[in-house]
C-alpha positions in Angstrom: 11.4 0.4 12.9 10.6 -3.4 12.9 8.8 -4.8 9.9 5.5 -6.5 10.5 4.3 -9.1 8.1 0.6 -8.8 7.7 -1.5 -10.9 5.4 -5.0 -10.5 4.2 -7.2 -13.0 6.0 -9.5 -14.1 3.2 -11.7 -16.3 5.4 -12.2 -13.5 7.9 -13.2 -11.2 5.0 -15.8 -13.7 3.8 -17.1 -14.1 7.4 -17.3 -10.3 7.8 -19.1 -10.0 4.4 -21.6 -12.6 5.5 -22.2 -10.7 8.8 -23.1 -7.6 6.8 -19.9 -5.6 6.9 -19.4 -3.2 4.0 -16.8 -4.0 1.3 -15.7 -0.3 1.1 -15.4 2.5 3.5 -13.1 3.2 6.4 -14.0 -0.1 8.1 -14.6 -1.9 4.8 -13.3 -5.4 4.2 -11.1 -4.4 1.2 -9.4 -1.4 2.8 -6.7 -3.4 4.6 -6.0 -5.4 1.4 -5.6 -2.3 -0.6 -3.2 -0.9 2.0 -1.2 -4.1 2.1 -0.8 -4.4 -1.6 0.1 -0.7 -2.0 2.8 -0.9 0.6 4.2 -4.0 -0.9 4.3 -2.4 -4.4 6.1 0.7 -2.9 8.7 -1.6 -1.3 9.4 -3.2 -4.7 9.7 0.2 -6.2 12.3 1.2 -3.5 14.2 -2.0 -4.0 14.5 -1.4 -7.7 15.5 2.3 -7.1 18.3 1.2 -4.8 19.6 -1.4 -7.3 19.8 1.3 -10.0 21.5 3.9 -7.9 25.1 4.7 -8.8 25.8 6.3 -5.4 25.6 4.1 -2.2 22.2 4.4 -0.8 19.9 2.3 1.5 16.5 2.1 3.0 15.7 4.6 5.8 12.4 3.4 7.4 9.1 4.8 6.3 6.8 7.8 6.9 3.1 7.6 7.5 0.6 9.4 5.2 -3.2 9.2 5.1 -4.6 8.0 1.8 -8.2 8.5 0.8 -9.8 6.1 -1.7 -13.3 5.0 -2.7 -12.6 1.9 -0.5 -12.0 4.1 2.5 -9.2 6.0 4.2 -6.1 4.3 5.5 -2.7 5.1 6.9 0.1 4.1 4.4 3.7 3.4 5.5 5.6 5.0 2.6 9.2 3.7 2.4 12.2 6.2 2.3 15.8 6.1 1.3 18.7 7.8 3.0 19.6 10.0 0.1 16.0 11.2 -0.4 16.1 10.4 -4.1 13.3 7.8 -4.1 10.2 9.0 -5.9 7.5 6.4 -5.7 5.4 6.0 -8.8 2.3 4.1 -7.5 1.6 6.8 -5.0 3.6 10.0 -5.5 5.2 11.9 -2.6 2.4 14.5 -2.2 -0.5 12.4 -3.4 -3.2 11.7 -0.8 -5.9 10.2 -3.0 -5.9 6.8 -4.6 -7.7 6.9 -7.9 -10.5 4.5 -8.8 -8.4 3.1 -11.7 -5.4 2.5 -9.5 -7.5 0.9 -6.8 -9.0 -1.5 -9.4 -5.5 -2.4 -10.6 -4.3 -3.1 -7.1 -7.3 -5.4 -6.4 -6.8 -7.2 -9.7 -3.2 -7.8 -8.9 -4.3 -9.6 -5.7 -7.0 -11.6 -7.2 -4.9 -12.4 -10.3 -2.2 -13.9 -8.1 
């Protein structure tokens, strides 16, 4: 599965906000940003997991799951490993809802650099 590099278009978000688009919700301005940062954090978790593994293991694509948040719903590409030993911490395997606290942390990571 090829990786696609997406980046949050800040200027497009400002323009959308000026035109009256909502910040939150399924079509909200912040929803793609939350998705992008969450996926990036999960990739870092997987990389760290693979470095710590004693048995040879490697990445094995991703699986899609729908995440609901106060910012709206989005489809998350959750990374996998071949051995199936990777347990993400930011969004657990069976978790389908992003808490308000976690959503705020994700946004503060972006705005904090």
